[in-house]
C-alpha atoms as an extended CHARMM CRD file, in Angstrom:
* protein
*
       209  EXT
         1         1  UNK       CA            -36.5380000000       39.4370000000      196.8800000000  PROA      1               0.0000000000
         2         2  UNK       CA            -36.2840000000       40.2840000000      193.3230000000  PROA      2               0.0000000000
         3         3  UNK       CA            -39.1280000000       40.2150000000      191.0380000000  PROA      3               0.0000000000
         4         4  UNK       CA            -38.7360000000       39.6520000000      187.5960000000  PROA      4               0.0000000000
         5         5  UNK       CA            -39.8230000000       42.3810000000      185.0410000000  PROA      5               0.0000000000
         6         6  UNK       CA            -41.5780000000       40.0870000000      182.1820000000  PROA      6               0.0000000000
         7         7  UNK       CA            -44.0930000000       41.3580000000      179.9700000000  PROA      7               0.0000000000
         8         8  UNK       CA            -47.2890000000       38.9520000000      179.7910000000  PROA      8               0.0000000000
         9         9  UNK       CA            -46.6910000000       37.9560000000      176.4580000000  PROA      9               0.0000000000
        10        10  UNK       CA            -43.2140000000       36.5440000000      177.4360000000  PROA      10              0.0000000000
        11        11  UNK       CA            -44.1960000000       34.8730000000      180.7960000000  PROA      11              0.0000000000
        12        12  UNK       CA            -44.5170000000       31.4500000000      179.0370000000  PROA      12              0.0000000000
        13        13  UNK       CA            -41.2500000000       31.8090000000      177.0970000000  PROA      13              0.0000000000
        14        14  UNK       CA            -39.3500000000       32.9550000000      180.2210000000  PROA      14              0.0000000000
        15        15  UNK       CA            -40.6310000000       30.2180000000      182.2130000000  PROA      15              0.0000000000
        16        16  UNK       CA            -39.4630000000       27.6170000000      179.3650000000  PROA      16              0.0000000000
        17        17  UNK       CA            -36.0650000000       29.2210000000      179.7320000000  PROA      17              0.0000000000
        18        18  UNK       CA            -35.9540000000       28.8990000000      183.5220000000  PROA      18              0.0000000000
        19        19  UNK       CA            -37.1030000000       25.0860000000      182.9690000000  PROA      19              0.0000000000
        20        20  UNK       CA            -34.2140000000       24.6090000000      180.3840000000  PROA      20              0.0000000000
        21        21  UNK       CA            -31.8210000000       26.2480000000      182.8520000000  PROA      21              0.0000000000
        22        22  UNK       CA            -33.0120000000       24.1340000000      185.9550000000  PROA      22              0.0000000000
        23        23  UNK       CA            -32.7370000000       20.9800000000      183.7520000000  PROA      23              0.0000000000
        24        24  UNK       CA            -29.2080000000       21.4400000000      183.7970000000  PROA      24              0.0000000000
        25        25  UNK       CA            -27.0510000000       18.3980000000      182.7320000000  PROA      25              0.0000000000
        26        26  UNK       CA            -30.2250000000       16.1550000000      182.5310000000  PROA      26              0.0000000000
        27        27  UNK       CA            -30.2170000000       14.7620000000      178.8930000000  PROA      27              0.0000000000
        28        28  UNK       CA            -33.5090000000       14.3780000000      177.0550000000  PROA      28              0.0000000000
        29        29  UNK       CA            -33.7320000000       13.5780000000      173.1250000000  PROA      29              0.0000000000
        30        30  UNK       CA            -34.5720000000       16.6820000000      171.1050000000  PROA      30              0.0000000000
        31        31  UNK       CA            -37.8560000000       15.4590000000      169.7690000000  PROA      31              0.0000000000
        32        32  UNK       CA            -38.9810000000       14.8990000000      173.4630000000  PROA      32              0.0000000000
        33        33  UNK       CA            -37.4670000000       17.8920000000      175.4830000000  PROA      33              0.0000000000
        34        34  UNK       CA            -40.5320000000       20.1570000000      174.5740000000  PROA      34              0.0000000000
        35        35  UNK       CA            -42.9960000000       17.6290000000      175.7650000000  PROA      35              0.0000000000
        36        36  UNK       CA            -41.2660000000       17.0530000000      178.8890000000  PROA      36              0.0000000000
        37        37  UNK       CA            -40.8840000000       20.7910000000      179.3860000000  PROA      37              0.0000000000
        38        38  UNK       CA            -44.3310000000       21.5900000000      178.9640000000  PROA      38              0.0000000000
        39        39  UNK       CA            -45.3210000000       18.8380000000      181.7670000000  PROA      39              0.0000000000
        40        40  UNK       CA            -43.0260000000       20.4930000000      183.9950000000  PROA      40              0.0000000000
        41        41  UNK       CA            -44.4400000000       23.8630000000      183.0900000000  PROA      41              0.0000000000
        42        42  UNK       CA            -47.7920000000       22.6970000000      184.0420000000  PROA      42              0.0000000000
        43        43  UNK       CA            -47.0780000000       20.9930000000      187.1340000000  PROA      43              0.0000000000
        44        44  UNK       CA            -43.6620000000       22.7310000000      188.3400000000  PROA      44              0.0000000000
        45        45  UNK       CA            -42.5950000000       19.2100000000      189.2160000000  PROA      45              0.0000000000
        46        46  UNK       CA            -39.1050000000       18.3760000000      187.6330000000  PROA      46              0.0000000000
        47        47  UNK       CA            -39.5260000000       14.5050000000      188.3450000000  PROA      47              0.0000000000
        48        48  UNK       CA            -41.2530000000       14.4690000000      185.0270000000  PROA      48              0.0000000000
        49        49  UNK       CA            -37.5320000000       14.8780000000      183.5310000000  PROA      49              0.0000000000
        50        50  UNK       CA            -36.8950000000       11.2560000000      184.8190000000  PROA      50              0.0000000000
        51        51  UNK       CA            -40.1560000000        9.5280000000      184.9940000000  PROA      51              0.0000000000
        52        52  UNK       CA            -41.6620000000       10.3410000000      181.4280000000  PROA      52              0.0000000000
        53        53  UNK       CA            -41.1980000000        7.3180000000      179.2440000000  PROA      53              0.0000000000
        54        54  UNK       CA            -41.6400000000        7.1940000000      175.4090000000  PROA      54              0.0000000000
        55        55  UNK       CA            -41.8980000000        4.1710000000      173.0140000000  PROA      55              0.0000000000
        56        56  UNK       CA            -39.5630000000        4.0970000000      170.2220000000  PROA      56              0.0000000000
        57        57  UNK       CA            -40.7110000000        6.7260000000      167.3820000000  PROA      57              0.0000000000
        58        58  UNK       CA            -43.8540000000        7.5790000000      169.3310000000  PROA      58              0.0000000000
        59        59  UNK       CA            -43.4430000000       11.4360000000      168.6460000000  PROA      59              0.0000000000
        60        60  UNK       CA            -43.4570000000       11.0210000000      164.8510000000  PROA      60              0.0000000000
        61        61  UNK       CA            -46.0930000000        8.7310000000      165.1180000000  PROA      61              0.0000000000
        62        62  UNK       CA            -48.4140000000       10.9040000000      167.1700000000  PROA      62              0.0000000000
        63        63  UNK       CA            -47.8770000000       13.8700000000      165.1270000000  PROA      63              0.0000000000
        64        64  UNK       CA            -48.6820000000       11.7480000000      162.0650000000  PROA      64              0.0000000000
        65        65  UNK       CA            -51.9470000000       10.8080000000      163.5940000000  PROA      65              0.0000000000
        66        66  UNK       CA            -52.8660000000       14.4770000000      164.3680000000  PROA      66              0.0000000000
        67        67  UNK       CA            -52.1930000000       15.6220000000      160.8940000000  PROA      67              0.0000000000
        68        68  UNK       CA            -54.6810000000       12.8710000000      159.8900000000  PROA      68              0.0000000000
        69        69  UNK       CA            -57.1030000000       14.3590000000      162.0760000000  PROA      69              0.0000000000
        70        70  UNK       CA            -57.1580000000       12.0180000000      165.0160000000  PROA      70              0.0000000000
        71        71  UNK       CA            -59.7380000000       12.0030000000      167.6710000000  PROA      71              0.0000000000
        72        72  UNK       CA            -58.1690000000       12.2770000000      171.2440000000  PROA      72              0.0000000000
        73        73  UNK       CA            -60.3780000000       10.5710000000      173.7900000000  PROA      73              0.0000000000
        74        74  UNK       CA            -59.7920000000       11.4910000000      177.3340000000  PROA      74              0.0000000000
        75        75  UNK       CA            -60.8530000000        9.8340000000      180.7280000000  PROA      75              0.0000000000
        76        76  UNK       CA            -62.0510000000       13.3410000000      182.1090000000  PROA      76              0.0000000000
        77        77  UNK       CA            -63.7120000000       16.3580000000      180.9800000000  PROA      77              0.0000000000
        78        78  UNK       CA            -60.7810000000       18.6090000000      182.7520000000  PROA      78              0.0000000000
        79        79  UNK       CA            -58.3360000000       17.1020000000      180.3920000000  PROA      79              0.0000000000
        80        80  UNK       CA            -60.4920000000       17.5000000000      177.3620000000  PROA      80              0.0000000000
        81        81  UNK       CA            -61.0990000000       21.1840000000      178.3180000000  PROA      81              0.0000000000
        82        82  UNK       CA            -57.6310000000       21.5450000000      178.8740000000  PROA      82              0.0000000000
        83        83  UNK       CA            -56.5090000000       20.6360000000      175.2820000000  PROA      83              0.0000000000
        84        84  UNK       CA            -55.9570000000       23.5030000000      172.7440000000  PROA      84              0.0000000000
        85        85  UNK       CA            -58.9240000000       23.6000000000      170.4430000000  PROA      85              0.0000000000
        86        86  UNK       CA            -57.7190000000       26.4010000000      168.1890000000  PROA      86              0.0000000000
        87        87  UNK       CA            -54.5300000000       24.1880000000      167.6550000000  PROA      87              0.0000000000
        88        88  UNK       CA            -56.8680000000       20.9580000000      167.1440000000  PROA      88              0.0000000000
        89        89  UNK       CA            -58.9740000000       22.9070000000      164.5520000000  PROA      89              0.0000000000
        90        90  UNK       CA            -56.0740000000       23.9000000000      162.6030000000  PROA      90              0.0000000000
        91        91  UNK       CA            -55.1190000000       20.0840000000      162.1450000000  PROA      91              0.0000000000
        92        92  UNK       CA            -58.8360000000       19.0060000000      161.6550000000  PROA      92              0.0000000000
        93        93  UNK       CA            -58.4260000000       16.8360000000      164.8050000000  PROA      93              0.0000000000
        94        94  UNK       CA            -60.8600000000       16.8970000000      167.8940000000  PROA      94              0.0000000000
        95        95  UNK       CA            -60.8970000000       16.0030000000      171.6180000000  PROA      95              0.0000000000
        96        96  UNK       CA            -63.6790000000       14.2710000000      173.1370000000  PROA      96              0.0000000000
        97        97  UNK       CA            -64.6490000000       12.8290000000      176.6330000000  PROA      97              0.0000000000
        98        98  UNK       CA            -67.7320000000       10.3350000000      177.1490000000  PROA      98              0.0000000000
        99        99  UNK       CA            -67.8180000000       10.3770000000      180.8140000000  PROA      99              0.0000000000
       100       100  UNK       CA            -71.1830000000       12.2550000000      181.2350000000  PROA      100             0.0000000000
       101       101  UNK       CA            -72.6610000000       10.2900000000      178.2070000000  PROA      101             0.0000000000
       102       102  UNK       CA            -75.9410000000        8.3950000000      179.3950000000  PROA      102             0.0000000000
       103       103  UNK       CA            -74.7560000000        5.2810000000      177.3620000000  PROA      103             0.0000000000
       104       104  UNK       CA            -71.6690000000        5.1520000000      179.1050000000  PROA      104             0.0000000000
       105       105  UNK       CA            -72.9640000000        5.5220000000      182.5930000000  PROA      105             0.0000000000
       106       106  UNK       CA            -75.6610000000        2.7150000000      181.6180000000  PROA      106             0.0000000000
       107       107  UNK       CA            -72.8640000000        0.2370000000      180.2970000000  PROA      107             0.0000000000
       108       108  UNK       CA            -70.8220000000        0.9630000000      183.3250000000  PROA      108             0.0000000000
       109       109  UNK       CA            -73.5160000000        0.2880000000      185.7140000000  PROA      109             0.0000000000
       110       110  UNK       CA            -74.6650000000       -3.1390000000      183.7750000000  PROA      110             0.0000000000
       111       111  UNK       CA            -71.0500000000       -4.3220000000      183.7150000000  PROA      111             0.0000000000
       112       112  UNK       CA            -70.1450000000       -3.2640000000      187.4680000000  PROA      112             0.0000000000
       113       113  UNK       CA            -67.1910000000       -1.3170000000      185.9170000000  PROA      113             0.0000000000
       114       114  UNK       CA            -66.1370000000        2.3130000000      186.0050000000  PROA      114             0.0000000000
       115       115  UNK       CA            -67.1990000000        4.9960000000      183.5660000000  PROA      115             0.0000000000
       116       116  UNK       CA            -63.7590000000        5.3920000000      182.6190000000  PROA      116             0.0000000000
       117       117  UNK       CA            -63.3860000000        1.6790000000      181.6030000000  PROA      117             0.0000000000
       118       118  UNK       CA            -66.7930000000        2.2260000000      179.5580000000  PROA      118             0.0000000000
       119       119  UNK       CA            -65.3680000000        4.9180000000      177.7850000000  PROA      119             0.0000000000
       120       120  UNK       CA            -62.5500000000        2.8740000000      176.2300000000  PROA      120             0.0000000000
       121       121  UNK       CA            -65.2560000000        0.8320000000      174.9380000000  PROA      121             0.0000000000
       122       122  UNK       CA            -67.0300000000        3.5700000000      173.3530000000  PROA      122             0.0000000000
       123       123  UNK       CA            -63.7920000000        4.8950000000      172.1150000000  PROA      123             0.0000000000
       124       124  UNK       CA            -63.7740000000        1.4290000000      170.0080000000  PROA      124             0.0000000000
       125       125  UNK       CA            -66.4890000000        2.7540000000      167.8600000000  PROA      125             0.0000000000
       126       126  UNK       CA            -64.6110000000        5.9240000000      166.6310000000  PROA      126             0.0000000000
       127       127  UNK       CA            -63.6290000000        6.0590000000      162.7220000000  PROA      127             0.0000000000
       128       128  UNK       CA            -60.1800000000        7.1590000000      161.9070000000  PROA      128             0.0000000000
       129       129  UNK       CA            -57.0720000000        7.7690000000      164.0790000000  PROA      129             0.0000000000
       130       130  UNK       CA            -57.6090000000        7.5410000000      167.6250000000  PROA      130             0.0000000000
       131       131  UNK       CA            -55.2790000000        8.7530000000      170.6380000000  PROA      131             0.0000000000
       132       132  UNK       CA            -56.3950000000        7.7090000000      174.0990000000  PROA      132             0.0000000000
       133       133  UNK       CA            -55.2420000000       10.2110000000      176.9680000000  PROA      133             0.0000000000
       134       134  UNK       CA            -55.7890000000        8.9880000000      180.2890000000  PROA      134             0.0000000000
       135       135  UNK       CA            -54.8510000000       11.4550000000      183.3560000000  PROA      135             0.0000000000
       136       136  UNK       CA            -57.0570000000       10.1530000000      186.1120000000  PROA      136             0.0000000000
       137       137  UNK       CA            -58.4540000000        6.4380000000      185.9660000000  PROA      137             0.0000000000
       138       138  UNK       CA            -56.1450000000        3.4530000000      185.7900000000  PROA      138             0.0000000000
       139       139  UNK       CA            -59.3910000000        1.4280000000      185.2400000000  PROA      139             0.0000000000
       140       140  UNK       CA            -59.1960000000        3.1130000000      181.6570000000  PROA      140             0.0000000000
       141       141  UNK       CA            -55.8360000000        1.6920000000      181.0430000000  PROA      141             0.0000000000
       142       142  UNK       CA            -56.6670000000       -1.6040000000      182.0460000000  PROA      142             0.0000000000
       143       143  UNK       CA            -59.8290000000       -2.0080000000      180.0140000000  PROA      143             0.0000000000
       144       144  UNK       CA            -57.7470000000       -0.4780000000      177.0280000000  PROA      144             0.0000000000
       145       145  UNK       CA            -55.3320000000       -3.1720000000      177.3350000000  PROA      145             0.0000000000
       146       146  UNK       CA            -58.0980000000       -5.8050000000      177.4480000000  PROA      146             0.0000000000
       147       147  UNK       CA            -59.6740000000       -4.3830000000      174.1650000000  PROA      147             0.0000000000
       148       148  UNK       CA            -56.4120000000       -4.0830000000      172.3200000000  PROA      148             0.0000000000
       149       149  UNK       CA            -55.8050000000       -7.7470000000      172.9860000000  PROA      149             0.0000000000
       150       150  UNK       CA            -59.1880000000       -8.5620000000      171.9260000000  PROA      150             0.0000000000
       151       151  UNK       CA            -58.4870000000       -6.5200000000      168.6400000000  PROA      151             0.0000000000
       152       152  UNK       CA            -61.3650000000       -4.1800000000      169.1480000000  PROA      152             0.0000000000
       153       153  UNK       CA            -58.9330000000       -1.0320000000      168.9730000000  PROA      153             0.0000000000
       154       154  UNK       CA            -55.6680000000        0.0900000000      167.8340000000  PROA      154             0.0000000000
       155       155  UNK       CA            -54.8150000000        3.6940000000      169.1160000000  PROA      155             0.0000000000
       156       156  UNK       CA            -52.2260000000        5.4950000000      167.5900000000  PROA      156             0.0000000000
       157       157  UNK       CA            -51.0350000000        6.7700000000      170.7270000000  PROA      157             0.0000000000
       158       158  UNK       CA            -51.6890000000        5.9520000000      174.4120000000  PROA      158             0.0000000000
       159       159  UNK       CA            -50.7560000000        8.9280000000      176.7860000000  PROA      159             0.0000000000
       160       160  UNK       CA            -50.9100000000        6.8720000000      180.2730000000  PROA      160             0.0000000000
       161       161  UNK       CA            -50.5470000000        9.4410000000      183.0150000000  PROA      161             0.0000000000
       162       162  UNK       CA            -53.0530000000        8.6770000000      185.7210000000  PROA      162             0.0000000000
       163       163  UNK       CA            -52.2070000000        9.9690000000      189.4170000000  PROA      163             0.0000000000
       164       164  UNK       CA            -53.0020000000        8.3050000000      192.4010000000  PROA      164             0.0000000000
       165       165  UNK       CA            -52.3400000000        5.0750000000      194.5120000000  PROA      165             0.0000000000
       166       166  UNK       CA            -54.5980000000        1.9880000000      193.5360000000  PROA      166             0.0000000000
       167       167  UNK       CA            -53.5730000000        0.3020000000      190.4400000000  PROA      167             0.0000000000
       168       168  UNK       CA            -52.0390000000        3.3500000000      189.1230000000  PROA      168             0.0000000000
       169       169  UNK       CA            -48.3750000000        1.9300000000      188.9510000000  PROA      169             0.0000000000
       170       170  UNK       CA            -49.3480000000       -1.3540000000      187.8220000000  PROA      170             0.0000000000
       171       171  UNK       CA            -51.7410000000        0.0250000000      184.9180000000  PROA      171             0.0000000000
       172       172  UNK       CA            -49.0510000000        2.2000000000      183.4750000000  PROA      172             0.0000000000
       173       173  UNK       CA            -46.6810000000       -0.9040000000      183.4480000000  PROA      173             0.0000000000
       174       174  UNK       CA            -49.4650000000       -2.9790000000      181.5870000000  PROA      174             0.0000000000
       175       175  UNK       CA            -49.9470000000       -0.2530000000      178.8800000000  PROA      175             0.0000000000
       176       176  UNK       CA            -46.2330000000       -0.1330000000      178.0240000000  PROA      176             0.0000000000
       177       177  UNK       CA            -46.7540000000       -3.9180000000      177.1920000000  PROA      177             0.0000000000
       178       178  UNK       CA            -49.2460000000       -3.5940000000      174.6370000000  PROA      178             0.0000000000
       179       179  UNK       CA            -47.2300000000       -2.9540000000      171.5650000000  PROA      179             0.0000000000
       180       180  UNK       CA            -49.1340000000        0.3910000000      171.1860000000  PROA      180             0.0000000000
       181       181  UNK       CA            -47.1340000000        3.6470000000      171.0360000000  PROA      181             0.0000000000
       182       182  UNK       CA            -47.2430000000        5.3390000000      174.4460000000  PROA      182             0.0000000000
       183       183  UNK       CA            -46.1010000000        8.2610000000      176.4040000000  PROA      183             0.0000000000
       184       184  UNK       CA            -46.3520000000        7.5000000000      180.2380000000  PROA      184             0.0000000000
       185       185  UNK       CA            -45.2970000000        9.1220000000      183.5470000000  PROA      185             0.0000000000
       186       186  UNK       CA            -43.8550000000        5.9960000000      185.3900000000  PROA      186             0.0000000000
       187       187  UNK       CA            -45.0990000000        5.8200000000      188.9340000000  PROA      187             0.0000000000
       188       188  UNK       CA            -47.7790000000        7.7580000000      191.2000000000  PROA      188             0.0000000000
       189       189  UNK       CA            -47.5640000000       11.0560000000      189.4830000000  PROA      189             0.0000000000
       190       190  UNK       CA            -49.6610000000       12.4900000000      186.6400000000  PROA      190             0.0000000000
       191       191  UNK       CA            -53.0440000000       13.9510000000      186.3210000000  PROA      191             0.0000000000
       192       192  UNK       CA            -55.5930000000       15.4390000000      183.7750000000  PROA      192             0.0000000000
       193       193  UNK       CA            -53.5520000000       18.5690000000      183.4460000000  PROA      193             0.0000000000
       194       194  UNK       CA            -50.3800000000       16.4350000000      182.4720000000  PROA      194             0.0000000000
       195       195  UNK       CA            -52.5590000000       14.3910000000      180.0880000000  PROA      195             0.0000000000
       196       196  UNK       CA            -53.4530000000       17.7410000000      178.1740000000  PROA      196             0.0000000000
       197       197  UNK       CA            -50.1510000000       19.1730000000      178.6470000000  PROA      197             0.0000000000
       198       198  UNK       CA            -48.7890000000       16.1750000000      176.7840000000  PROA      198             0.0000000000
       199       199  UNK       CA            -51.5340000000       16.6530000000      174.1170000000  PROA      199             0.0000000000
       200       200  UNK       CA            -50.9940000000       20.2040000000      173.9200000000  PROA      200             0.0000000000
       201       201  UNK       CA            -47.0080000000       19.8600000000      173.2870000000  PROA      201             0.0000000000
       202       202  UNK       CA            -47.7610000000       17.5950000000      170.5360000000  PROA      202             0.0000000000
       203       203  UNK       CA            -50.1620000000       20.0250000000      168.8160000000  PROA      203             0.0000000000
       204       204  UNK       CA            -47.9190000000       22.9170000000      169.1920000000  PROA      204             0.0000000000
       205       205  UNK       CA            -45.0600000000       20.8880000000      167.3380000000  PROA      205             0.0000000000
       206       206  UNK       CA            -47.4500000000       21.0770000000      164.3910000000  PROA      206             0.0000000000
       207       207  UNK       CA            -49.0870000000       24.6370000000      164.9670000000  PROA      207             0.0000000000
       208       208  UNK       CA            -46.5420000000       26.7990000000      166.3150000000  PROA      208             0.0000000000
       209       209  UNK       CA            -43.7340000000       27.4840000000      163.2720000000  PROA      209             0.0000000000
């Protein structure tokens, strides 16, 4: 066994180099490659090189929204915490999570729904561009689809990467038919860390020059 002699400041750079080497002949569009690599860096799972799907022009649209000070709404505090706040600050953007809000809990109890679904309803009240990042709850994507159809919200981007087994696959397929720009990890894989990684990859495109 041979340990690599890598300075702490160079670990991320070297990790990305290794990911690039191991991707081999897998072809990924230039504007998407750093997003996919960031997710692989977070998860150490190369399946994301094949299961991440991007709607047409989504990266450009997402970057434009961030430059206009978008609010990123997450379905978990973990995802919200994992999004780079310094980068968001440079862009005049922010990340929020409503899961612990008392009014969201009350709304969910009254409707017999999940808090994640109620969070999507609260997201409808946000002024300015909105990005939805779902890494845990498929119910959030299902409710979001309903709200889009009702004309109550029109996100600039939906990041649909919930993880699990119940309605996870189906909710991702639903969100890809809304007509809203999306980045989705098709299948069962995903998670709050993946949602945050996608957000950070987009932020770094604008702040790491």
